[in-house]
C-alpha positions as CSV (number, residue, x, y, z in Angstrom):
1,M,-6.3,9.9,31.0
2,T,-6.9,13.8,31.0
3,P,-9.0,15.3,28.7
4,P,-7.2,16.4,25.0
5,K,-5.2,20.0,25.5
6,T,-3.0,20.3,22.2
7,L,-5.6,18.4,19.3
8,P,-7.9,20.2,17.2
9,E,-10.9,19.1,17.0
10,D,-12.1,20.9,13.7
11,L,-9.4,21.1,11.3
12,P,-9.9,22.0,7.7
13,P,-10.1,18.9,4.9
14,L,-7.2,17.9,3.1
15,D,-6.2,19.6,-0.2
16,V,-6.5,16.4,-2.3
17,T,-7.2,17.7,-5.6
18,P,-8.9,15.2,-8.0
19,G,-7.4,12.4,-10.1
20,P,-7.7,12.7,-14.2
21,V,-11.4,12.5,-15.2
22,R,-10.3,10.6,-19.2
23,T,-12.9,7.7,-18.7
24,E,-16.6,6.8,-18.8
25,P,-18.1,7.3,-15.1
26,L,-19.3,3.4,-14.2
27,P,-23.3,3.3,-12.7
28,A,-24.3,4.5,-9.6
29,D,-27.0,2.1,-9.6
30,R,-25.7,-1.2,-9.7
31,P,-22.0,-2.7,-7.8
32,V,-18.3,-2.2,-9.0
33,R,-17.7,-5.8,-10.4
34,W,-14.5,-7.5,-9.6
35,G,-12.4,-10.2,-11.4
36,I,-9.3,-11.5,-9.4
37,L,-6.7,-12.4,-10.6
38,A,-5.0,-15.7,-8.8
39,T,-5.7,-17.1,-5.3
40,G,-3.2,-16.3,-2.9
41,K,-3.5,-15.3,0.7
42,I,-4.0,-11.4,-0.4
43,A,-6.4,-12.5,-2.9
44,T,-8.5,-14.4,0.1
45,A,-8.1,-11.3,2.2
46,M,-9.4,-8.9,-0.4
47,V,-12.6,-11.0,-1.8
48,R,-13.5,-11.4,2.2
49,N,-13.2,-7.7,2.4
50,L,-15.2,-6.9,-1.0
51,A,-17.9,-8.8,0.7
52,L,-19.0,-6.4,3.2
53,L,-19.1,-3.4,0.8
54,D,-22.7,-3.4,-1.2
55,E,-21.1,-1.2,-3.3
56,C,-18.8,-3.9,-4.8
57,E,-19.1,-7.5,-6.2
58,V,-16.9,-10.4,-6.7
59,V,-18.8,-11.9,-10.6
60,A,-15.1,-13.9,-11.6
61,V,-11.8,-15.7,-10.5
62,G,-8.9,-16.5,-12.5
63,A,-5.8,-18.9,-11.5
64,R,-3.1,-21.0,-13.1
65,R,-5.2,-24.0,-13.3
66,Q,-9.3,-24.5,-13.3
67,E,-9.6,-27.0,-10.5
68,T,-8.2,-24.6,-8.4
69,A,-10.0,-21.4,-9.7
70,D,-12.7,-23.8,-9.2
71,A,-12.2,-24.1,-5.1
72,F,-11.7,-20.8,-4.7
73,A,-14.9,-19.9,-6.6
74,A,-16.7,-22.7,-4.4
75,E,-14.8,-21.5,-1.0
76,H,-16.0,-17.7,-1.2
77,G,-19.5,-18.2,-3.7
78,I,-17.8,-16.6,-6.9
79,G,-19.8,-17.1,-10.3
80,R,-17.4,-17.5,-12.3
81,A,-14.2,-19.7,-12.6
82,Y,-11.6,-19.6,-15.1
83,G,-8.2,-21.5,-15.2
84,D,-6.7,-18.8,-17.8
85,Y,-6.3,-15.6,-17.2
86,R,-6.9,-13.8,-20.2
87,A,-10.5,-15.5,-20.1
88,L,-10.7,-13.5,-16.8
89,V,-9.9,-10.7,-18.2
90,E,-12.0,-10.4,-21.7
91,D,-15.0,-11.7,-19.3
92,P,-17.8,-8.8,-20.0
93,D,-18.9,-7.7,-17.2
94,V,-16.0,-7.3,-15.2
95,D,-15.0,-4.1,-14.7
96,V,-11.7,-3.8,-12.6
97,V,-9.5,-6.4,-12.1
98,Y,-7.5,-6.8,-8.7
99,V,-3.9,-8.4,-9.4
100,A,-3.0,-10.3,-7.0
101,S,-0.1,-12.8,-8.1
102,P,3.3,-12.3,-6.9
103,H,5.3,-8.9,-8.3
104,A,7.3,-10.8,-10.6
105,L,4.5,-11.3,-12.7
106,H,2.7,-7.8,-12.0
107,R,4.1,-6.3,-15.1
108,R,2.5,-9.1,-17.9
109,H,-0.8,-9.2,-15.7
110,V,-2.0,-5.6,-16.2
111,E,-0.6,-5.5,-19.8
112,L,-3.3,-8.4,-19.9
113,A,-6.2,-6.5,-18.3
114,F,-4.9,-3.0,-20.1
115,E,-5.5,-5.1,-23.6
116,A,-9.0,-6.5,-22.6
117,G,-9.5,-2.4,-21.6
118,K,-10.1,-3.3,-18.1
119,A,-9.0,-1.1,-14.9
120,V,-7.0,-2.2,-12.5
121,L,-5.7,-2.1,-8.6
122,C,-2.8,-4.0,-8.5
123,E,-1.1,-4.9,-5.2
124,K,1.9,-3.6,-3.5
125,A,4.6,-3.4,-5.0
126,L,3.3,-2.5,-8.2
127,T,6.5,-4.0,-10.2
128,L,10.0,-5.3,-9.5
129,D,11.3,-2.4,-10.4
130,A,11.0,1.1,-11.5
131,A,11.6,1.1,-15.2
132,E,8.6,-1.8,-15.0
133,A,6.7,0.4,-13.3
134,E,7.0,3.6,-15.9
135,H,6.1,1.6,-18.0
136,L,2.5,0.3,-16.9
137,V,2.0,4.1,-15.3
138,A,2.2,5.4,-19.1
139,L,0.2,2.7,-20.8
140,A,-2.5,3.7,-18.3
141,R,-2.0,7.2,-19.0
142,E,-2.3,6.8,-23.0
143,R,-5.1,4.5,-23.3
144,S,-6.8,6.7,-20.3
145,L,-7.3,3.2,-17.3
146,F,-7.7,3.2,-14.5
147,L,-4.5,2.0,-12.4
148,M,-3.5,2.0,-8.4
149,E,-1.8,0.7,-6.7
150,G,-2.9,-1.5,-3.4
151,M,-1.0,0.3,-0.9
152,W,-3.9,0.3,1.6
153,M,-2.1,2.4,4.1
154,R,-2.5,5.7,1.9
155,C,-6.5,4.9,1.8
156,N,-6.7,4.3,6.2
157,P,-8.4,6.7,7.6
158,L,-6.5,7.3,10.7
159,V,-3.8,7.8,8.5
160,R,-5.9,10.0,6.9
161,R,-6.3,12.2,9.9
162,L,-2.7,12.7,10.8
163,Q,-1.8,14.0,7.4
164,Q,-4.2,16.6,8.1
165,L,-3.2,17.0,11.8
166,L,0.4,16.8,11.0
167,G,-0.2,19.1,8.0
168,S,-2.3,22.0,9.8
169,G,1.1,22.4,11.2
170,A,-1.3,21.9,15.0
171,L,1.3,19.6,16.1
172,G,4.4,21.0,15.3
173,E,7.1,20.3,12.2
174,V,8.0,16.4,11.5
175,R,11.8,15.8,12.1
176,Q,11.6,12.4,13.2
177,V,10.0,9.3,11.7
178,R,10.6,5.2,12.5
179,A,9.0,2.6,11.5
180,D,9.5,-1.1,11.4
181,L,7.5,-4.5,10.1
182,G,9.0,-7.8,10.3
183,F,8.3,-11.3,10.8
184,V,10.1,-14.6,10.8
185,V,9.6,-16.3,6.9
186,D,9.9,-20.2,8.0
187,K,9.7,-21.2,4.4
188,P,11.2,-23.2,1.8
189,A,13.8,-21.6,-0.5
190,T,11.6,-22.3,-3.1
191,D,8.2,-20.2,-1.5
192,R,7.6,-16.9,-3.0
193,L,8.6,-14.6,-0.3
194,L,12.3,-16.2,-0.5
195,D,12.2,-16.3,-4.0
196,R,14.5,-13.8,-6.3
197,A,13.1,-15.0,-9.8
198,L,9.4,-13.4,-8.2
199,G,11.0,-10.1,-6.5
200,G,11.4,-12.1,-2.9
201,G,12.9,-10.6,-0.2
202,A,12.2,-8.1,2.9
203,L,11.7,-4.7,0.6
204,L,9.0,-5.3,-1.6
205,D,7.1,-7.3,0.9
206,M,8.0,-5.2,4.0
207,G,10.1,-2.5,3.1
208,I,7.7,-1.6,0.9
209,Y,5.3,0.1,3.9
210,P,7.6,1.8,6.0
211,L,9.5,3.6,2.8
212,T,5.4,5.1,2.0
213,F,5.3,5.6,5.3
214,A,8.6,8.1,5.4
215,S,7.4,9.5,2.0
216,L,3.4,10.1,3.3
217,F,4.4,12.5,6.1
218,L,8.3,13.8,5.1
219,G,8.0,13.7,1.2
220,Q,10.7,12.5,-0.7
221,P,14.3,12.0,0.6
222,S,17.3,13.9,-0.3
223,T,19.7,11.3,1.0
224,I,19.1,7.5,1.2
225,T,21.5,4.8,2.7
226,A,20.7,1.3,3.5
227,V,22.6,-1.9,4.8
228,A,21.4,-5.7,4.1
229,A,22.0,-9.5,5.2
230,L,21.4,-11.4,2.4
231,S,20.5,-15.0,1.9
232,E,22.8,-17.9,-0.2
233,A,20.2,-17.0,-2.9
234,G,21.3,-13.1,-3.0
235,V,17.7,-12.2,-1.2
236,D,17.4,-9.5,1.6
237,L,16.6,-10.9,5.3
238,N,17.1,-8.3,7.2
239,L,17.0,-4.4,6.3
240,A,17.7,-1.1,7.8
241,I,17.5,2.2,5.5
242,G,18.4,5.5,6.5
243,L,16.7,8.9,4.6
244,G,17.9,12.7,4.8
245,Y,15.6,15.3,3.6
246,D,16.4,19.0,3.0
247,S,14.3,20.4,5.5
248,G,16.8,18.5,7.7
249,A,14.1,15.6,9.3
250,I,15.3,11.9,8.8
251,A,13.9,9.0,8.8
252,S,14.9,5.3,10.3
253,L,13.3,2.3,8.5
254,T,14.0,-1.3,9.3
255,S,12.4,-4.6,8.1
256,S,13.0,-8.3,8.0
257,M,12.5,-12.3,7.5
258,T,14.5,-13.8,10.1
259,A,13.2,-11.7,13.3
260,W,9.5,-10.6,15.5
261,S,10.3,-7.6,15.1
262,P,8.0,-4.7,16.8
263,R,6.3,-4.0,14.1
264,T,6.0,-0.3,15.1
265,A,6.1,3.2,14.3
266,S,6.6,7.3,15.5
267,I,6.5,10.4,13.6
268,A,8.9,12.9,16.1
269,T,8.0,16.9,15.9
270,D,9.1,20.1,18.1
271,R,6.7,19.6,20.0
272,G,5.4,16.2,20.8
273,R,5.4,12.7,19.5
274,I,2.6,10.2,17.8
275,D,3.4,6.7,18.5
276,F,2.0,3.4,16.9
277,P,2.2,1.2,19.3
278,E,1.1,-2.0,16.4
279,A,0.5,-2.5,13.2
280,F,1.4,1.0,11.5
281,H,0.7,0.1,8.0
282,H,-3.3,-0.5,9.2
283,P,-3.8,1.5,12.2
284,T,-6.6,2.3,14.2
285,R,-5.6,3.8,17.3
286,V,-2.1,5.8,18.2
287,T,-1.0,8.4,21.1
288,W,-0.4,11.3,20.7
289,T,2.4,12.8,23.6
290,S,3.3,16.9,23.8
291,M,7.1,17.9,24.6
292,V,7.4,18.7,28.5
293,G,7.4,21.8,28.2
294,D,4.5,22.3,25.4
295,P,3.4,26.1,26.3
296,A,-0.2,24.7,25.4
297,L,-0.2,22.4,28.0
298,D,-1.1,23.8,31.2
299,G,0.3,20.6,33.4
300,P,1.8,17.3,32.9
301,P,1.8,16.0,29.4
302,E,0.0,12.6,29.0
303,P,-1.0,10.5,25.9
304,E,-4.1,11.7,24.0
305,A,-5.3,8.8,21.9
306,I,-6.8,9.0,17.9
307,T,-8.1,6.9,16.9
308,G,-10.1,5.7,13.7
309,E,-11.9,2.9,12.2
310,L,-11.7,0.6,9.8
311,I,-13.9,-1.4,7.5
312,G,-12.8,-5.2,7.5
313,T,-9.3,-4.9,7.7
314,G,-8.8,-2.3,5.7
315,L,-8.9,-3.3,2.3
316,A,-12.2,-2.7,1.8
317,N,-11.5,1.4,2.5
318,E,-8.9,0.6,-0.5
319,A,-12.0,-1.1,-2.4
320,L,-13.8,2.0,-1.9
321,E,-11.6,4.4,-3.4
322,V,-11.3,2.5,-6.3
323,V,-14.8,2.6,-6.5
324,R,-15.2,6.2,-5.6
325,C,-12.9,6.6,-8.9
326,L,-14.5,4.3,-11.3
327,R,-17.8,6.2,-10.4
328,T,-16.4,9.5,-11.2
329,G,-14.3,8.3,-14.0
330,E,-11.4,9.0,-12.7
331,T,-8.0,7.2,-13.8
332,E,-5.7,8.1,-11.1
333,S,-6.2,8.2,-7.2
334,P,-5.5,11.3,-5.3
335,L,-4.8,9.3,-2.3
336,V,-2.6,6.6,-3.9
337,P,-1.1,8.7,-6.7
338,L,0.8,7.0,-9.7
339,D,3.5,9.5,-9.5
340,D,3.8,8.6,-6.0
341,S,4.2,5.0,-6.5
342,L,6.9,5.7,-8.9
343,A,8.9,7.6,-6.8
344,L,8.9,5.0,-4.9
345,M,10.1,2.5,-6.8
346,R,12.9,4.6,-7.9
347,Q,13.8,4.6,-4.1
348,M,13.8,0.7,-4.4
349,D,15.8,0.8,-6.8
350,T,18.9,2.7,-5.1
351,I,17.9,0.5,-2.1
352,R,18.8,-2.7,-4.6
353,Q,21.2,-1.4,-5.7
354,Q,23.2,-0.6,-2.5
355,I,22.6,-3.6,-1.0
356,G,23.9,-6.2,-4.0
357,V,20.0,-7.6,-5.0
358,H,19.4,-8.6,-8.2
359,Y,16.2,-10.3,-9.1
360,D,16.3,-13.0,-11.9
361,S,13.4,-12.5,-13.4
362,R,10.6,-15.0,-15.0
363,G,7.8,-12.6,-15.5
């Protein structure tokens, strides 16, 4: 590989306006204390990432059953375990609640934390639909409480670097975005991922990543077109989304629960292409290849690596953004803006209307 010829080394920092400051900042002389609401796979991943950060301490966990909370606490060395979510959020030592329950329960559990006056990091998708999300955002703003959707991709250092590069115009104008995320879900029909009552389906668990990816590099679309294959229960198993933009750019996005799809992505400009060879939703390495004939080259184009380091799996980077906001008293993260979370929820509402998916919520 030849030395880089087109990638600028020095760029001005991204222009990110701080979030609203309406609350008392947490003290900097102690760790931010976390309460974990629910004990599933993503909760386990988050606790393991938090353990890597001196700035964070998990002080309590809550579950629907005491024995489940006790087992989780014992496995991860957590001091307090509650078999009741209300007891968890009312623990006076908890600064921020991480809501890791299924989508259909997010609204109820975020409200519960807000009633206790707690800051919240809520797993993506924020809620089942835009109406629920708008309710929670309005509630957070009314009560001056911190709320952030757990979209770790927005806090990824490499993704931030790419936003900086593309925003500078150094790599040309983005004209096309492609992204795919899928895997085979070999689970019984009662599993959360396949249960319509719990917001199951490819869209909320997988499709939200390609949609967010397109949003990060192209903004909000002017047109949305979607097709899907549904299960007998009415859950979207395979999904394809086409987005159009006023600039003339397009995005092609797919997600699947029945196929081992490539999970790759690309961003094509009028000067070349950025390729994400794998795991575009938490990347550590991509390549930039200049277009043949680019006047900035003095020879044939060769791929140039762009890299970034993650803490843990990347969930720790997300947690650090929560810590930063709580230490400064910001009630909304500029990296994961609530208005962007709402815009994505509205896009997903439109997609569900087009593909005929309706959630039978138990929440």
